[in-house]
C-alpha positions in Angstrom: 123.8 80.7 -77.7 124.2 84.5 -78.5 127.3 85.1 -75.7 127.9 88.3 -73.4 127.7 91.9 -74.8 126.9 93.9 -72.2 129.6 93.0 -70.4 130.8 96.7 -68.8 130.2 96.0 -65.0 131.8 92.5 -65.9 135.0 94.0 -67.3 135.0 96.6 -64.3 135.2 93.6 -62.2 137.9 92.0 -63.3 139.9 95.1 -63.2 138.5 95.7 -59.2 136.5 98.7 -60.0 133.0 96.8 -59.2 133.2 95.6 -55.7 129.6 96.3 -54.8 126.9 94.1 -56.7 123.6 93.3 -56.1 123.0 89.4 -55.4 119.0 90.1 -57.2 120.8 91.1 -60.4 123.1 88.9 -62.4 125.4 90.5 -65.3 126.2 89.5 -68.6 129.7 88.0 -68.8 131.8 84.6 -68.0 132.5 83.6 -64.8 133.7 80.3 -62.8 132.4 79.1 -60.0 133.3 76.4 -57.1 130.4 74.2 -55.9 132.1 72.4 -53.3 135.8 73.0 -51.8 138.4 71.0 -54.0 135.7 70.4 -56.8 136.8 71.4 -60.4 136.3 75.5 -61.1 133.0 75.3 -63.8 132.7 77.5 -66.4 129.6 79.6 -67.1 128.4 82.2 -69.3 125.6 84.8 -68.9 124.0 86.4 -71.4 120.6 88.3 -72.9 119.1 86.5 -75.0 117.1 89.4 -77.5 115.2 86.8 -79.2 113.1 85.4 -75.9 114.3 89.2 -73.9 115.1 86.8 -71.2 118.5 86.7 -69.1 120.3 83.3 -70.4 123.3 81.0 -68.6 125.0 77.5 -69.1 127.1 75.9 -66.8 129.6 74.2 -69.2 127.3 73.3 -71.8 123.8 73.1 -69.7 121.3 75.2 -69.6 121.2 76.5 -66.4 118.9 79.7 -64.2 121.3 82.6 -64.1 119.5 83.6 -60.8 120.5 80.4 -59.4 124.4 80.6 -60.1 124.7 84.3 -60.0 125.7 84.2 -56.2 128.3 81.9 -56.6 129.7 83.3 -59.8 133.6 85.0 -59.8 134.5 87.1 -63.0 136.8 85.7 -65.8 138.5 86.4 -69.0 136.9 84.7 -72.2 140.0 83.4 -72.9 140.1 82.3 -69.0 136.4 80.7 -70.1 137.3 79.0 -73.3 140.5 77.2 -71.4 138.0 75.7 -68.4 135.8 74.8 -70.9 138.7 73.0 -72.9 139.4 71.5 -69.9 136.5 69.8 -69.1 136.3 68.3 -72.6 139.8 67.1 -71.9 139.0 65.8 -68.6 135.6 64.1 -68.4 135.7 63.8 -64.3 135.4 67.8 -64.4 132.1 67.1 -65.1 131.3 66.2 -61.6 131.0 69.5 -60.6 129.5 68.5 -56.8 132.1 66.8 -55.8 135.7 67.3 -55.0 138.3 66.2 -57.4 142.2 65.6 -57.6 143.3 66.2 -60.7 147.0 65.0 -59.2 145.4 61.1 -59.9 145.9 61.8 -63.5 148.6 61.2 -65.3 150.1 64.6 -66.5 149.9 65.3 -70.2 152.5 67.0 -72.4 150.9 70.0 -73.9 151.1 71.4 -77.6 154.6 71.9 -77.5 155.9 68.6 -76.2 157.1 70.2 -72.8 155.9 68.6 -69.4 
């Protein structure tokens, strides 16, 4: 994945400047979607692929249609995106994106510094 480069609109949305968006025109950036109430937050990246001259997207690690995802996308920072990706790797239950997920049913693990 090349990754988002033209993120002016995306950063403006995070900062609250871009309140109006064209539902027909996905924008490059890092996003999260939540397909069902109580379901996991799913990381989405949208970027323009210069080699194919097309807009591309990934939902987690899976290639996806950016136009299908766009209406569900909520802008997040790249750091939040990477955190969601890491959480998906640590908790395979988060891969079921269209079902509710009870994270309290899973035992809490201490963070790397040993604090709970």
